[in-house]
Every structure is written in structure tokens, then in C-alpha cells.
C-alpha positions in Angstrom: 74.6 154.7 55.4 76.0 155.6 52.0 77.9 158.9 51.6 75.8 161.6 49.9 77.0 162.2 46.4 75.4 165.6 45.6 76.2 169.0 47.1 72.6 169.2 48.3 72.9 165.7 49.9 76.1 166.6 51.7 74.6 169.8 53.0 71.5 168.0 54.3 73.8 165.3 55.8 75.6 168.0 57.8 72.3 169.6 58.8 70.9 166.3 60.2 74.2 164.9 61.6 75.1 168.1 63.5 71.6 168.1 65.2 71.9 164.4 66.1 75.4 164.9 67.5 74.2 168.0 69.5 71.2 166.1 70.9 73.2 163.1 71.9 76.2 165.2 73.0 78.3 162.9 70.9 81.6 164.6 70.6 83.1 162.1 68.2 80.2 162.4 65.8 80.3 166.2 65.9 84.1 166.3 65.3 83.7 163.9 62.3 81.8 166.7 60.5 84.7 169.2 60.6 87.7 169.7 58.4 91.1 169.4 60.3 91.7 173.2 59.8 88.1 174.2 60.7 87.3 177.4 62.5 84.3 178.2 64.8 83.2 181.7 65.8 80.8 182.3 68.6 80.3 184.6 71.6 80.3 181.4 73.7 84.0 180.9 72.9 85.0 184.0 74.9 82.5 183.1 77.7 83.5 179.5 78.2 87.3 179.8 77.4 87.9 183.2 78.9 89.4 184.5 75.7 89.3 187.9 74.0 88.7 186.5 70.6 85.6 184.4 69.9 87.4 182.1 67.4 88.5 178.5 67.8 91.0 177.2 65.2 91.6 173.6 64.2 89.7 170.5 64.9 91.7 169.5 68.1 91.0 172.9 69.7 87.4 172.7 68.5 87.1 169.3 70.2 88.0 170.8 73.6 85.6 173.7 73.0 82.6 171.6 71.9 83.2 169.2 74.8 82.7 172.2 77.1 79.6 173.3 75.1 78.0 169.9 75.4 78.6 169.8 79.2 77.5 173.4 79.9 74.1 173.8 78.2 71.5 175.9 79.9 67.9 174.8 80.2 66.8 177.2 77.4 69.3 175.6 74.9 66.9 173.5 72.9 66.9 172.3 69.3 63.6 173.4 67.7 64.5 174.7 64.3 62.9 175.2 60.9 64.4 174.2 57.6 67.7 175.0 56.2 68.9 177.5 53.6 71.8 176.7 51.3 73.5 177.9 48.1 75.3 174.6 47.7 78.4 175.4 49.8 77.0 177.3 52.7 74.4 176.0 55.2 72.3 178.3 57.4 69.4 177.7 59.8 67.8 179.3 62.8 66.8 178.2 66.3 64.0 180.8 66.7 63.3 182.2 70.2 59.7 181.1 70.0 59.2 177.4 69.9 56.3 175.0 70.4 57.6 174.4 74.0 58.1 178.1 74.9 61.1 180.4 74.5 64.5 178.9 73.6 67.9 180.4 73.0 67.7 182.3 69.7 70.6 181.3 67.5 71.5 181.3 63.8 74.1 178.8 62.6 76.1 179.4 59.4 78.5 176.8 58.1 80.7 176.9 55.0 81.1 173.3 53.7 84.3 172.2 51.9 84.6 168.7 50.4 81.6 167.5 52.5 82.9 168.8 55.8 82.5 172.0 57.8 85.3 174.4 57.1 84.0 177.5 58.9 81.2 177.6 61.5 79.7 180.9 62.7 77.1 181.1 65.5 75.1 184.3 65.9 73.1 184.9 69.0 69.9 186.9 69.5 68.9 188.9 72.6 67.6 186.0 74.7 70.8 184.0 74.1 73.0 186.9 75.0 70.9 187.4 78.1 71.9 183.9 79.3 75.5 185.1 79.4 74.9 188.5 81.0 72.4 187.3 83.7 74.5 184.2 84.6 71.9 181.5 83.4 74.5 179.9 81.2 76.8 177.6 83.1 80.6 177.8 82.7 
């Protein structure tokens, strides 16, 4: 597949490629989307890694974290989502709680894109998602 040449095309590529990597649990495909100095912020960082800070810095550290994420997904972690929002350098989308197949983890993903790759990735969790951590439904 040809590399997208417009900012919009690069954003849509990240949106589609991230979902495909998540669905396939393809670690190499996911990591190919990140800058070497990328950061990721999420409540799941503290939960899975046992850290006080919810930030992972650098692609190699991110690889170890995402590998854990792919191997520790609860049943309610599904991938139904609507469209994307972008300003040409930031990408945002929602996994709403209500989906056609019932409730799923409610998450908003926000990515800052630099030179066609993810530089900063922030994941915001809604009440149902947070509940998977507090009630023990999310595996470690």
C-alpha cells in the first residue's frame, strides 16, 4: 500500500492501522505507528506495570507495555467506535460505552501525530472502564 501523502491521509492511516493492530494483537504493526521517542499516558500503565506514574516513554518501553495490554484484555474491551476527529495533527476517537453488542469499555483515545507517526498517545477512561480496574475484572 502506498504511503499517504496528505495530513488527512496520514491521520486516517493511523486511525485504521491502530485498530487493525489492536484487533490482531499485532505488536510489530502497532509499534511501527509510533515515533522512537513516543509517550503513552493511561490509567492502565499504573495498573499493569505497578507504577505511580501513568506514562510510558520511548518506543522500546512502549513495546513492553503494549505487549501486556494485548495479552490482558478483559471481555468488555471491544472495538466498536464511531468516526474520528482531527485538526490535521491530532487524532481523537471514542469507544462509547453503548455498542450494538452491549456495553463495552468506554475509552477516548487522543494521539498527536508528528511526521506521520504517533508522538503522544493519551487514553481517557470512562466509568465502566475504571470499574474493570476497581472490581478486578481487568486481568493483570
